[in-house]
A tleap script that builds the chain and sets N, CA, C and O, in Angstrom:
source leaprc.protein.ff14SB
mol = sequence {
  NMET SER LYS ALA LYS TYR ASP ALA LEU PRO
  ALA ALA TYR GLN LYS ALA ILE VAL ASP SER
  ALA ARG ARG ALA ALA VAL TYR HIE ARG GLN
  LEU ASN LYS ASN GLU GLU GLY THR ILE ILE
  GLU SER LEU LYS LYS ALA GLY MET THR VAL
  THR GLU ASN PHE ASP LYS ALA ALA PHE GLU
  LYS ILE VAL TYR GLN PRO VAL ARG ALA SER
  TYR ALA GLU LYS PHE GLY THR ASP VAL LEU
  SER ALA ILE GLU ALA GLU CLYS
}
set mol.1.N position { 20.764 9.780 -6.331 }
set mol.1.CA position { 21.718 9.313 -7.194 }
set mol.1.C position { 21.523 10.161 -8.422 }
set mol.1.O position { 20.404 10.459 -8.840 }
set mol.2.N position { 22.649 10.541 -8.988 }
set mol.2.CA position { 22.569 11.359 -10.239 }
set mol.2.C position { 22.321 10.458 -11.400 }
set mol.2.O position { 22.659 9.275 -11.414 }
set mol.3.N position { 21.669 11.121 -12.446 }
set mol.3.CA position { 21.386 10.289 -13.626 }
set mol.3.C position { 22.664 9.688 -14.240 }
set mol.3.O position { 22.649 8.540 -14.684 }
set mol.4.N position { 23.747 10.439 -14.267 }
set mol.4.CA position { 25.016 9.912 -14.728 }
set mol.4.C position { 25.521 8.719 -14.096 }
set mol.4.O position { 26.042 7.807 -14.738 }
set mol.5.N position { 25.359 8.715 -12.724 }
set mol.5.CA position { 25.737 7.553 -11.928 }
set mol.5.C position { 24.795 6.403 -12.245 }
set mol.5.O position { 25.258 5.280 -12.445 }
set mol.6.N position { 23.584 6.625 -12.294 }
set mol.6.CA position { 22.513 5.499 -12.540 }
set mol.6.C position { 22.837 4.942 -13.910 }
set mol.6.O position { 22.957 3.724 -14.036 }
set mol.7.N position { 22.989 5.768 -14.964 }
set mol.7.CA position { 23.253 5.251 -16.289 }
set mol.7.C position { 24.543 4.541 -16.373 }
set mol.7.O position { 24.691 3.741 -17.296 }
set mol.8.N position { 25.489 4.731 -15.531 }
set mol.8.CA position { 26.800 4.112 -15.621 }
set mol.8.C position { 26.633 2.621 -14.862 }
set mol.8.O position { 27.531 1.786 -14.973 }
set mol.9.N position { 25.607 2.391 -14.203 }
set mol.9.CA position { 25.482 1.061 -13.560 }
set mol.9.C position { 25.066 -0.006 -14.628 }
set mol.9.O position { 24.468 0.356 -15.642 }
set mol.10.N position { 25.363 -1.250 -14.419 }
set mol.10.CA position { 25.002 -2.256 -15.217 }
set mol.10.C position { 23.428 -2.432 -15.257 }
set mol.10.O position { 22.772 -2.169 -14.250 }
set mol.11.N position { 22.854 -2.855 -16.361 }
set mol.11.CA position { 21.425 -2.924 -16.495 }
set mol.11.C position { 20.723 -3.707 -15.343 }
set mol.11.O position { 19.592 -3.379 -14.986 }
set mol.12.N position { 21.411 -4.771 -14.745 }
set mol.12.CA position { 20.776 -5.535 -13.779 }
set mol.12.C position { 20.688 -4.769 -12.385 }
set mol.12.O position { 19.796 -4.992 -11.566 }
set mol.13.N position { 21.681 -3.868 -12.209 }
set mol.13.CA position { 21.587 -3.015 -11.054 }
set mol.13.C position { 20.554 -1.905 -11.218 }
set mol.13.O position { 19.874 -1.518 -10.268 }
set mol.14.N position { 20.461 -1.431 -12.382 }
set mol.14.CA position { 19.351 -0.371 -12.649 }
set mol.14.C position { 17.979 -0.958 -12.423 }
set mol.14.O position { 17.087 -0.302 -11.885 }
set mol.15.N position { 17.812 -2.244 -12.853 }
set mol.15.CA position { 16.505 -2.918 -12.655 }
set mol.15.C position { 16.353 -3.072 -11.237 }
set mol.15.O position { 15.295 -2.673 -10.748 }
set mol.16.N position { 17.220 -3.579 -10.490 }
set mol.16.CA position { 17.191 -3.821 -9.066 }
set mol.16.C position { 16.722 -2.501 -8.280 }
set mol.16.O position { 15.833 -2.503 -7.429 }
set mol.17.N position { 17.448 -1.377 -8.690 }
set mol.17.CA position { 17.076 -0.068 -8.056 }
set mol.17.C position { 15.595 0.343 -8.293 }
set mol.17.O position { 14.863 0.765 -7.398 }
set mol.18.N position { 15.250 0.185 -9.516 }
set mol.18.CA position { 13.864 0.646 -9.914 }
set mol.18.C position { 12.823 -0.370 -9.296 }
set mol.18.O position { 11.816 0.065 -8.736 }
set mol.19.N position { 13.046 -1.606 -9.391 }
set mol.19.CA position { 12.093 -2.586 -8.785 }
set mol.19.C position { 12.041 -2.429 -7.204 }
set mol.19.O position { 11.005 -2.663 -6.581 }
set mol.20.N position { 13.120 -2.053 -6.643 }
set mol.20.CA position { 13.059 -1.853 -5.153 }
set mol.20.C position { 12.396 -0.478 -4.825 }
set mol.20.O position { 11.711 -0.378 -3.807 }
set mol.21.N position { 12.570 0.510 -5.603 }
set mol.21.CA position { 11.893 1.803 -5.502 }
set mol.21.C position { 10.424 1.704 -5.614 }
set mol.21.O position { 9.669 2.324 -4.865 }
set mol.22.N position { 10.017 0.894 -6.583 }
set mol.22.CA position { 8.581 0.681 -6.823 }
set mol.22.C position { 7.901 -0.091 -5.611 }
set mol.22.O position { 6.816 0.264 -5.150 }
set mol.23.N position { 8.582 -1.110 -5.160 }
set mol.23.CA position { 8.177 -1.913 -4.010 }
set mol.23.C position { 8.031 -0.964 -2.706 }
set mol.23.O position { 7.043 -1.007 -1.972 }
set mol.24.N position { 9.048 -0.171 -2.523 }
set mol.24.CA position { 9.089 0.841 -1.433 }
set mol.24.C position { 7.905 1.781 -1.516 }
set mol.24.O position { 7.230 2.079 -0.531 }
set mol.25.N position { 7.670 2.268 -2.834 }
set mol.25.CA position { 6.580 3.200 -2.966 }
set mol.25.C position { 5.279 2.564 -2.564 }
set mol.25.O position { 4.461 3.183 -1.884 }
set mol.26.N position { 5.076 1.303 -2.990 }
set mol.26.CA position { 3.771 0.643 -2.605 }
set mol.26.C position { 3.654 0.533 -1.150 }
set mol.26.O position { 2.600 0.837 -0.592 }
set mol.27.N position { 4.745 0.086 -0.460 }
set mol.27.CA position { 4.728 -0.080 0.918 }
set mol.27.C position { 4.453 1.291 1.676 }
set mol.27.O position { 3.682 1.371 2.632 }
set mol.28.N position { 5.130 2.310 1.174 }
set mol.28.CA position { 4.941 3.661 1.851 }
set mol.28.C position { 3.571 4.148 1.633 }
set mol.28.O position { 3.036 4.752 2.563 }
set mol.29.N position { 2.902 3.962 0.486 }
set mol.29.CA position { 1.522 4.356 0.255 }
set mol.29.C position { 0.517 3.618 1.190 }
set mol.29.O position { -0.478 4.163 1.665 }
set mol.30.N position { 0.855 2.402 1.392 }
set mol.30.CA position { -0.031 1.551 2.262 }
set mol.30.C position { 0.157 1.978 3.670 }
set mol.30.O position { -0.821 2.084 4.411 }
set mol.31.N position { 1.337 2.223 4.070 }
set mol.31.CA position { 1.710 2.705 5.443 }
set mol.31.C position { 0.900 4.042 5.752 }
set mol.31.O position { 0.278 4.206 6.801 }
set mol.32.N position { 0.971 4.916 4.794 }
set mol.32.CA position { 0.325 6.226 4.892 }
set mol.32.C position { -1.164 6.037 5.071 }
set mol.32.O position { -1.786 6.651 5.937 }
set mol.33.N position { -1.733 5.164 4.225 }
set mol.33.CA position { -3.119 4.896 4.284 }
set mol.33.C position { -3.517 4.314 5.581 }
set mol.33.O position { -4.522 4.726 6.160 }
set mol.34.N position { -2.777 3.375 6.065 }
set mol.34.CA position { -3.103 2.752 7.431 }
set mol.34.C position { -2.986 3.763 8.503 }
set mol.34.O position { -3.774 3.691 9.446 }
set mol.35.N position { -2.090 4.702 8.467 }
set mol.35.CA position { -1.800 5.561 9.545 }
set mol.35.C position { -2.605 6.913 9.438 }
set mol.35.O position { -2.667 7.672 10.405 }
set mol.36.N position { -3.203 7.184 8.270 }
set mol.36.CA position { -3.945 8.503 7.970 }
set mol.36.C position { -4.931 8.854 9.111 }
set mol.36.O position { -4.896 9.958 9.654 }
set mol.37.N position { -5.804 7.897 9.456 }
set mol.37.CA position { -6.774 8.227 10.481 }
set mol.37.C position { -6.178 8.705 11.824 }
set mol.37.O position { -6.639 9.686 12.407 }
set mol.38.N position { -5.169 8.003 12.282 }
set mol.38.CA position { -4.433 8.307 13.517 }
set mol.38.C position { -3.813 9.570 13.496 }
set mol.38.O position { -3.829 10.353 14.446 }
set mol.39.N position { -3.212 9.786 12.304 }
set mol.39.CA position { -2.444 11.230 12.132 }
set mol.39.C position { -3.428 12.374 12.168 }
set mol.39.O position { -3.172 13.430 12.746 }
set mol.40.N position { -4.603 12.127 11.510 }
set mol.40.CA position { -5.528 13.229 11.430 }
set mol.40.C position { -6.127 13.506 12.786 }
set mol.40.O position { -6.357 14.660 13.149 }
set mol.41.N position { -6.383 12.443 13.542 }
set mol.41.CA position { -6.929 12.576 14.901 }
set mol.41.C position { -5.969 13.298 15.858 }
set mol.41.O position { -6.351 14.117 16.694 }
set mol.42.N position { -4.702 12.934 15.672 }
set mol.42.CA position { -3.666 13.618 16.515 }
set mol.42.C position { -3.520 15.129 16.243 }
set mol.42.O position { -3.294 15.964 17.119 }
set mol.43.N position { -3.681 15.395 14.875 }
set mol.43.CA position { -3.660 16.848 14.478 }
set mol.43.C position { -4.781 17.600 15.020 }
set mol.43.O position { -4.623 18.740 15.457 }
set mol.44.N position { -5.959 16.982 15.010 }
set mol.44.CA position { -7.160 17.577 15.506 }
set mol.44.C position { -7.053 17.875 16.950 }
set mol.44.O position { -7.412 18.947 17.437 }
set mol.45.N position { -6.484 16.767 17.700 }
set mol.45.CA position { -6.379 16.872 19.235 }
set mol.45.C position { -5.398 18.028 19.494 }
set mol.45.O position { -5.535 18.756 20.478 }
set mol.46.N position { -4.449 18.182 18.639 }
set mol.46.CA position { -3.457 19.319 18.859 }
set mol.46.C position { -3.987 20.660 18.520 }
set mol.46.O position { -3.287 21.667 18.628 }
set mol.47.N position { -5.224 20.686 18.110 }
set mol.47.CA position { -5.902 22.070 17.786 }
set mol.47.C position { -5.859 22.502 16.346 }
set mol.47.O position { -6.232 23.629 16.020 }
set mol.48.N position { -5.386 21.576 15.437 }
set mol.48.CA position { -5.411 22.066 14.081 }
set mol.48.C position { -6.731 21.743 13.418 }
set mol.48.O position { -7.391 20.732 13.659 }
set mol.49.N position { -7.051 22.681 12.572 }
set mol.49.CA position { -8.263 22.363 11.631 }
set mol.49.C position { -7.921 21.525 10.436 }
set mol.49.O position { -7.082 21.955 9.644 }
set mol.50.N position { -8.499 20.363 10.237 }
set mol.50.CA position { -8.174 19.533 9.181 }
set mol.50.C position { -9.432 19.507 8.178 }
set mol.50.O position { -10.586 19.231 8.507 }
set mol.51.N position { -9.020 19.818 7.000 }
set mol.51.CA position { -10.102 19.780 5.852 }
set mol.51.C position { -9.917 18.408 5.174 }
set mol.51.O position { -8.957 18.185 4.437 }
set mol.52.N position { -10.806 17.560 5.431 }
set mol.52.CA position { -10.781 16.214 4.852 }
set mol.52.C position { -11.428 16.057 3.493 }
set mol.52.O position { -10.976 15.301 2.633 }
set mol.53.N position { -12.568 16.849 3.331 }
set mol.53.CA position { -13.223 16.713 2.070 }
set mol.53.C position { -13.200 18.096 1.372 }
set mol.53.O position { -13.672 19.107 1.893 }
set mol.54.N position { -12.589 18.060 0.105 }
set mol.54.CA position { -12.419 19.330 -0.586 }
set mol.54.C position { -12.605 19.052 -2.158 }
set mol.54.O position { -12.584 17.904 -2.602 }
set mol.55.N position { -12.759 20.010 -2.843 }
set mol.55.CA position { -12.909 19.913 -4.293 }
set mol.55.C position { -11.581 19.753 -4.833 }
set mol.55.O position { -10.803 20.703 -4.927 }
set mol.56.N position { -11.270 18.441 -5.231 }
set mol.56.CA position { -10.016 18.150 -5.800 }
set mol.56.C position { -9.791 18.820 -7.091 }
set mol.56.O position { -8.685 19.306 -7.327 }
set mol.57.N position { -10.835 18.890 -8.022 }
set mol.57.CA position { -10.679 19.476 -9.346 }
set mol.57.C position { -10.219 20.963 -9.210 }
set mol.57.O position { -9.320 21.452 -9.894 }
set mol.58.N position { -10.934 21.632 -8.250 }
set mol.58.CA position { -10.672 23.030 -8.144 }
set mol.58.C position { -9.208 23.326 -7.630 }
set mol.58.O position { -8.514 24.254 -8.045 }
set mol.59.N position { -8.817 22.367 -6.626 }
set mol.59.CA position { -7.477 22.470 -6.084 }
set mol.59.C position { -6.377 22.290 -7.272 }
set mol.59.O position { -5.419 23.051 -7.400 }
set mol.60.N position { -6.637 21.208 -8.102 }
set mol.60.CA position { -5.802 20.943 -9.063 }
set mol.60.C position { -5.654 22.048 -10.082 }
set mol.60.O position { -4.550 22.270 -10.579 }
set mol.61.N position { -6.744 22.763 -10.421 }
set mol.61.CA position { -6.817 23.765 -11.284 }
set mol.61.C position { -5.968 25.018 -10.861 }
set mol.61.O position { -5.255 25.675 -11.619 }
set mol.62.N position { -6.166 25.236 -9.527 }
set mol.62.CA position { -5.450 26.366 -8.823 }
set mol.62.C position { -3.982 26.088 -8.737 }
set mol.62.O position { -3.136 26.907 -9.096 }
set mol.63.N position { -3.700 24.879 -8.240 }
set mol.63.CA position { -2.274 24.541 -7.816 }
set mol.63.C position { -1.532 23.604 -8.832 }
set mol.63.O position { -0.476 23.931 -9.373 }
set mol.64.N position { -2.118 22.515 -9.026 }
set mol.64.CA position { -1.367 21.517 -9.747 }
set mol.64.C position { -1.017 21.969 -11.155 }
set mol.64.O position { 0.142 21.950 -11.569 }
set mol.65.N position { -1.991 22.350 -11.834 }
set mol.65.CA position { -1.683 22.710 -13.325 }
set mol.65.C position { -0.655 23.765 -13.485 }
set mol.65.O position { 0.214 23.576 -14.337 }
set mol.66.N position { -0.638 24.849 -12.781 }
set mol.66.CA position { 0.403 25.913 -12.905 }
set mol.66.C position { 1.760 25.330 -12.460 }
set mol.66.O position { 2.771 25.738 -13.031 }
set mol.67.N position { 1.855 24.434 -11.511 }
set mol.67.CA position { 3.083 23.968 -10.969 }
set mol.67.C position { 3.561 22.954 -12.052 }
set mol.67.O position { 4.749 22.945 -12.376 }
set mol.68.N position { 2.694 22.128 -12.599 }
set mol.68.CA position { 3.153 21.252 -13.599 }
set mol.68.C position { 3.681 21.945 -14.851 }
set mol.68.O position { 4.688 21.542 -15.432 }
set mol.69.N position { 2.976 22.989 -15.243 }
set mol.69.CA position { 3.405 23.687 -16.503 }
set mol.69.C position { 4.770 24.358 -16.284 }
set mol.69.O position { 5.609 24.393 -17.184 }
set mol.70.N position { 4.975 24.893 -15.059 }
set mol.70.CA position { 6.327 25.456 -14.696 }
set mol.70.C position { 7.445 24.418 -14.761 }
set mol.70.O position { 8.533 24.668 -15.280 }
set mol.71.N position { 7.126 23.226 -14.204 }
set mol.71.CA position { 8.084 22.155 -14.197 }
set mol.71.C position { 8.344 21.618 -15.581 }
set mol.71.O position { 9.488 21.356 -15.952 }
set mol.72.N position { 7.276 21.453 -16.349 }
set mol.72.CA position { 7.454 21.034 -17.810 }
set mol.72.C position { 8.264 21.919 -18.606 }
set mol.72.O position { 9.049 21.442 -19.426 }
set mol.73.N position { 8.142 23.241 -18.436 }
set mol.73.CA position { 8.788 24.240 -19.080 }
set mol.73.C position { 10.244 24.117 -18.764 }
set mol.73.O position { 11.027 24.300 -19.696 }
set mol.74.N position { 10.690 23.848 -17.640 }
set mol.74.CA position { 12.089 23.743 -17.185 }
set mol.74.C position { 12.687 22.352 -17.551 }
set mol.74.O position { 13.814 22.263 -18.040 }
set mol.75.N position { 11.926 21.303 -17.308 }
set mol.75.CA position { 12.507 19.978 -17.387 }
set mol.75.C position { 11.919 19.053 -18.383 }
set mol.75.O position { 12.430 17.943 -18.531 }
set mol.76.N position { 10.926 19.401 -19.052 }
set mol.76.CA position { 10.176 18.496 -20.044 }
set mol.76.C position { 9.097 17.811 -19.278 }
set mol.76.O position { 8.862 18.006 -18.085 }
set mol.77.N position { 8.439 16.965 -20.092 }
set mol.77.CA position { 7.339 16.154 -19.477 }
set mol.77.C position { 7.530 14.683 -19.216 }
set mol.77.O position { 6.640 13.996 -18.714 }
set mol.78.N position { 8.707 14.216 -19.564 }
set mol.78.CA position { 8.977 12.766 -19.402 }
set mol.78.C position { 8.688 12.273 -17.995 }
set mol.78.O position { 7.925 11.334 -17.767 }
set mol.79.N position { 9.359 12.980 -17.038 }
set mol.79.CA position { 9.223 12.575 -15.600 }
set mol.79.C position { 7.818 12.723 -15.180 }
set mol.79.O position { 7.272 11.801 -14.573 }
set mol.80.N position { 7.177 13.839 -15.464 }
set mol.80.CA position { 5.738 14.046 -15.088 }
set mol.80.C position { 4.805 13.025 -15.729 }
set mol.80.O position { 3.862 12.577 -15.077 }
set mol.81.N position { 5.028 12.656 -16.941 }
set mol.81.CA position { 4.230 11.572 -17.531 }
set mol.81.C position { 4.383 10.291 -16.750 }
set mol.81.O position { 3.388 9.632 -16.448 }
set mol.82.N position { 5.704 9.888 -16.387 }
set mol.82.CA position { 5.928 8.730 -15.749 }
set mol.82.C position { 5.251 8.668 -14.304 }
set mol.82.O position { 4.793 7.634 -13.819 }
set mol.83.N position { 5.250 9.816 -13.736 }
set mol.83.CA position { 4.643 9.951 -12.375 }
set mol.83.C position { 3.103 9.766 -12.442 }
set mol.83.O position { 2.498 9.100 -11.601 }
set mol.84.N position { 2.485 10.405 -13.512 }
set mol.84.CA position { 1.120 10.426 -13.656 }
set mol.84.C position { 0.603 8.986 -14.018 }
set mol.84.O position { -0.484 8.541 -13.650 }
set mol.85.N position { 1.477 8.349 -14.749 }
set mol.85.CA position { 1.102 6.974 -15.147 }
set mol.85.C position { 1.108 6.001 -13.938 }
set mol.85.O position { 0.551 4.910 -14.058 }
set mol.86.N position { 1.683 6.334 -12.840 }
set mol.86.CA position { 1.691 5.533 -11.600 }
set mol.86.C position { 0.555 5.776 -10.696 }
set mol.86.O position { 0.335 5.014 -9.754 }
set mol.87.N position { -0.213 6.858 -10.956 }
set mol.87.CA position { -1.360 7.193 -10.133 }
set mol.87.C position { -2.379 6.122 -10.166 }
set mol.87.O position { -3.422 6.241 -9.522 }
savepdb mol mol.pdb
quit
């Protein structure tokens, strides 16, 4: 949905959309968590090498921070800050 369309909705509809999206996100994260082991095992059985333990800080330094900086330059930090607050 475009921001203009969302902004044109009554406040009650906006709240319903946001509340539903938040509930769906919680459900989806739990579903992923529940299925992670099965998915990893199926990938391994298919011959894929799966790295389960890695240096998250090093990964973020190499990937996350440059991508975040590029996004922030184009779109600002409001959305990024909201996403990071949900972690």
